[in-house]
C-alpha positions in Angstrom: -50.4 43.4 18.3 -49.7 43.4 14.3 -50.4 40.1 13.0 -47.0 40.4 10.9 -45.3 41.0 14.1 -47.1 38.1 15.8 -46.4 35.8 13.1 -42.5 36.7 12.9 -42.0 36.6 16.6 -44.0 33.0 16.4 -41.6 31.5 13.6 -38.5 33.2 15.3 -39.6 31.5 18.9 -40.5 28.0 17.3 -37.0 28.1 15.4 -35.2 28.9 18.6 -36.8 26.2 20.5 -36.0 23.9 17.6 -32.2 24.8 18.1 -32.5 24.3 21.9 -34.1 21.0 21.2 -31.2 20.0 19.0 -28.6 20.8 21.3 -30.3 18.3 23.8 -30.4 15.5 21.0 -26.8 16.1 20.2 -26.1 15.7 23.8 -27.9 12.2 23.4 -25.9 11.4 20.5 -22.8 11.7 22.3 -23.9 9.4 24.5 -24.4 7.2 21.9 -22.3 3.9 23.3 -24.8 3.3 26.0 -27.4 2.1 23.6 -25.1 -0.3 21.5 -23.4 -3.2 22.1 -19.4 -2.8 22.7 -18.5 -4.8 19.5 -20.6 -2.5 17.2 -19.1 0.9 16.7 -22.0 3.2 15.5 -21.1 6.8 14.5 -24.4 8.6 14.9 -22.7 12.0 14.9 -22.9 11.7 11.6 -26.3 12.9 12.2 -26.0 16.1 13.7 -25.3 18.0 10.7 -28.7 17.3 9.0 -30.5 17.2 12.4 -29.3 21.1 12.7 -31.8 22.1 10.3 -34.2 19.3 10.5 -35.3 19.9 14.2 -35.8 23.6 14.0 -37.5 23.1 10.4 -40.1 20.8 12.3 -40.7 23.3 14.9 -41.5 26.0 12.5 -43.8 23.6 10.8 -45.9 23.1 13.7 -46.6 26.5 14.3 -47.7 27.4 10.2 -51.5 27.0 11.2 -51.5 29.5 14.1 -49.7 32.2 12.3 -51.8 35.5 11.3 -51.4 35.7 8.2 -53.1 35.8 4.8 -54.0 32.1 3.8 -51.7 32.5 0.2 -48.7 33.5 2.6 -49.3 30.7 5.0 -49.1 28.5 2.0 -46.2 29.8 0.3 -44.3 29.5 3.8 -45.6 25.9 4.4 -44.5 24.9 0.9 -41.1 26.1 1.3 -41.0 24.7 5.2 -42.3 21.1 2.8 -39.5 21.5 0.3 -37.2 21.8 3.0 -38.1 18.6 5.0 -38.0 16.5 2.0 -34.4 17.4 1.1 -33.7 17.2 5.1 -34.9 13.9 5.3 -32.9 12.6 2.2 -29.9 13.8 4.0 -31.0 12.2 6.9 -31.7 8.8 5.0 -28.0 9.3 3.3 -26.3 9.7 6.7 -28.2 6.7 8.3 -26.9 4.8 4.8 -23.6 5.7 5.6 -23.8 4.9 9.9 -25.1 1.2 9.0 -22.3 0.9 6.2 -19.6 2.1 8.8 -20.9 0.1 11.8 -20.7 -3.0 9.3 -17.4 -2.5 7.9 -15.8 -1.8 11.3 -16.5 -5.6 12.1 -14.0 -6.4 9.1 -10.4 -5.3 9.0 -8.8 -5.0 5.9 -5.3 -3.8 7.3 -4.7 -7.8 8.4 -2.8 -10.2 6.3 -5.3 -12.5 5.5 -7.9 -10.1 4.6 -9.8 -11.4 1.4 -13.2 -11.9 3.1 -12.9 -8.5 4.5 -11.9 -6.9 1.5 -15.0 -8.7 -0.3 -17.3 -7.2 2.3 -15.8 -3.6 2.1 -16.4 -3.7 -1.7 -19.7 -4.9 -1.9 -21.0 -2.4 0.8 -19.4 0.5 -0.6 -20.8 -0.4 -4.4 -23.9 -0.6 -2.8 -24.0 2.3 -0.3 -23.0 4.7 -3.3 -26.1 2.9 -5.5 -28.4 3.6 -2.5 -27.2 7.2 -2.2 -27.9 7.8 -6.1 -31.6 6.4 -5.7 -31.8 9.0 -2.5 -31.2 11.5 -4.0 -33.3 10.9 -7.5 -36.3 10.2 -5.2 -35.8 13.3 -3.0 -35.1 15.7 -6.0 -38.3 13.8 -7.5 -40.5 14.6 -4.4 -39.4 17.9 -4.3 -40.4 18.7 -7.8 -43.9 16.9 -7.3 -44.6 19.8 -4.9 -44.7 22.3 -8.0 -47.7 21.5 -10.5 -46.2 23.5 -13.1 -43.2 21.4 -13.1 -45.4 18.2 -13.0 -47.0 19.6 -16.1 -43.7 20.5 -18.1 -42.4 17.1 -17.0 -45.8 15.1 -18.3 -45.1 17.3 -21.9 -41.6 16.1 -22.0 -42.2 12.8 -21.5 -45.1 12.9 -23.9 -43.0 14.3 -26.8 -39.5 13.1 -25.8 -39.5 11.0 -29.3 -35.7 12.0 -31.1 -34.7 13.8 -27.9 -35.1 10.8 -25.7 -33.3 8.5 -28.0 -30.6 10.8 -28.2 -29.8 11.1 -24.5 -30.5 7.6 -24.4 -27.1 6.8 -26.5 -25.4 9.5 -24.9 -25.8 8.1 -21.8 -25.3 4.6 -22.9 -21.7 4.9 -21.4 -23.0 6.0 -18.2 -25.3 3.6 -17.8 -23.2 0.5 -19.0 -20.5 1.8 -16.0 -23.5 1.9 -13.7 -24.6 -1.6 -14.4 -20.7 -2.5 -14.5 -20.5 -1.6 -11.0 -23.7 -3.7 -9.7 -22.0 -7.1 -11.7 -18.4 -5.8 -9.8 -20.2 -5.7 -6.7 -21.7 -9.4 -7.3 -19.3 -11.1 -9.1 -16.0 -9.4 -7.6 -13.7 -9.8 -10.3 -11.8 -7.3 -8.1 -12.0 -6.1 -4.6 -10.5 -3.2 -2.7 -6.6 -3.7 -2.0 -6.6 -6.4 -4.7 -3.2 -6.5 -6.1 -3.7 -6.2 -10.4 -1.7 -6.0 -12.9 -3.4 -3.5 -15.8 -2.1 -1.9 -18.5 1.3 -3.5 -17.7 1.4 -1.2 -14.7 1.5 -3.5 -11.2 -0.7 -2.0 -8.3 -3.3 -2.2 -6.0 -7.2 -1.5 -6.2 -7.5 1.9 -3.7 -10.9 2.9 -5.0 -14.2 1.5 -6.5 -16.9 3.7 -7.5 -20.1 3.3 -9.4 -18.2 4.7 -12.6 -14.6 4.2 -12.5 -12.0 2.5 -10.2 -8.6 4.0 -8.8 -5.5 1.9 -8.9 -2.4 2.7 -6.7 0.7 2.0 -9.0 3.3 0.7 -7.0 5.2 4.2 -7.3 2.4 5.9 -5.9 0.8 7.2 -9.3 -2.9 6.6 -9.6 -4.7 4.7 -12.6 -8.4 5.6 -13.0 -10.0 3.2 -15.4 -13.5 3.0 -16.3 -15.2 0.2 -14.2 -16.6 -1.7 -17.3 -12.9 -2.4 -18.2 -12.5 -5.0 -15.5 -15.5 -6.9 -17.5 -14.3 -6.3 -21.0 -10.5 -6.8 -20.9 -8.5 -9.1 -19.4 -6.1 -8.2 -16.4 -4.4 -10.2 -13.8 -5.6 -10.1 -10.3 -3.0 -11.5 -8.1 -5.2 -12.1 -4.8 -8.5 -13.2 -6.6 -8.9 -16.0 -3.9 -6.2 -15.6 -1.1 -3.3 -13.0 -0.6 -0.1 -15.5 -0.4 1.9 -15.7 -4.1 4.7 -17.6 -5.6 7.7 -16.2 -6.6 10.6 -17.2 -8.6 14.3 -16.2 -9.3 16.5 -17.6 -12.1 20.0 -18.1 -11.7 22.3 -18.8 -14.4 25.6 -20.8 -13.9 28.5 -23.1 -15.4 27.6 -26.6 -15.8 30.0 -27.2 -13.2 27.7 -25.8 -10.4 26.7 -28.5 -7.6 23.2 -28.4 -7.5 22.6 -30.0 -4.4 24.9 -27.3 -2.5 22.9 -24.3 -3.9 19.7 -26.2 -3.1 20.8 -26.3 0.4 21.9 -22.7 0.5 18.3 -21.7 -0.8 16.9 -23.9 2.3 19.1 -22.0 4.6 18.2 -18.1 3.4 14.7 -19.0 3.2 14.6 -20.4 6.9 16.6 -17.3 8.1 14.5 -14.8 6.3 11.3 -13.6 8.4 9.8 -12.8 4.8 9.2 -16.6 3.9 5.8 -18.1 5.3 7.4 -21.8 5.0 5.1 -23.1 2.9 7.1 -23.6 -0.7 10.9 -24.0 -1.1 12.3 -25.5 -4.2 15.2 -25.3 -6.4 15.2 -26.9 -9.9 17.5 -26.9 -13.1 14.6 -25.7 -15.4 17.1 -25.4 -18.6 20.3 -25.7 -20.0 21.7 -24.1 -23.1 25.3 -24.6 -24.8 26.8 -22.3 -22.3 24.7 -22.0 -19.0 22.1 -23.9 -16.5 19.3 -22.7 -15.6 18.1 -22.8 -11.8 14.7 -21.6 -10.9 14.2 -20.6 -7.0 10.6 -21.2 -6.1 9.2 -19.7 -2.8 6.2 -18.3 -0.9 5.3 -15.6 0.9 1.9 -14.0 2.2 1.3 -11.1 0.2 2.8 -9.4 -3.1 5.0 -6.7 -1.2 6.5 -9.0 0.8 7.2 -11.7 -2.4 9.2 -9.1 -4.0 11.1 -8.4 -1.2 11.5 -12.0 -0.5 12.7 -12.7 -4.2 15.0 -9.6 -4.1 16.8 -10.9 -1.1 16.9 -14.5 -2.3 18.7 -13.5 -5.9 21.2 -11.3 -4.1 22.5 -14.1 -1.7 22.3 -17.1 -3.9 24.5 -14.9 -6.1 26.9 -14.0 -2.9 26.8 -17.4 -2.2 28.2 -18.4 -5.7 30.6 -15.7 -5.9 32.2 -16.6 -2.5 32.0 -20.6 -2.4 32.0 -21.8 -6.1 33.5 -18.4 -8.3 34.3 -21.1 -11.1 30.8 -21.9 -11.6 29.7 -18.3 -12.5 28.8 -18.3 -16.3 32.0 -18.5 -18.4 32.8 -18.9 -22.1 35.2 -21.7 -22.7 37.8 -21.1 -25.7 39.6 -24.8 -26.3 42.9 -24.2 -28.8 44.5 -27.1 -30.2 48.1 -27.0 -30.4 48.7 -27.9 -34.1 51.4 -30.4 -35.1 54.7 -29.6 -36.0 55.3 -29.1 -39.9 
């Protein structure tokens, strides 16, 4: 039999055998639930994509010494397979990182009401995962380039003669490197976390996504603000859920001096007790200011999170206003004019 024909049949057969072996491996991955505890959700199916090519490539690598080809041809095929395997192993490692991340994050639900710790873990894991993926990609590219002697020599020459070019590249990458370092600082210090409520650039919203270089803030009207991650280390901003999700809210009512404060205070208590939005922690009404025309009443209340607090404030403001209109309309702000009747001449 012709050597080239024999070698071609051997390669095709090994590749086909690799696909058959991959089929059985994929069946094992589908039965993954038996290998882990019920509380640990591991999505091994993420490995299917790289294994679809990795297993056949390993089978082809195993038959290369059996090929009846010239040494130069076998070396060329072997180098190609080695480079392909390096890229595929890097792909597998990245998928394993995602599997571990998802398995850990499944234990922490950020959709619960008291989710500060869960959001902290999600933020750390996602930033660390992004860093690890970047490192894996760089290492994979480095290992691939090391298979080419010409590229190694060129690389050494470039490093030896970098000089001004290296300085220019350093200055050009300064912002990018600064954002990468800021991302690591955010993962450790955590001035912000996923789903934190923040006020930034006079906009109110939630932290929706944290990457290595930027942060996406979902504004209350569903717009998205994309901010460099270094912003949160260099400029002041408000984080309403830094230590806990619950908040205090205020409602200001301006009335006439004749207002019965005790009655308004009792009405505030009644409104809050009948509201499902109140968390039953804070209920205060005080006279906080007086002017020559009005009395300022401040209602202070608490809620479990910022969206609930907004709705509670609107509800309390509306019902207090309705209470004054119906029960004490004479206590709404008014301007008094006093006219003295002149003495008869």
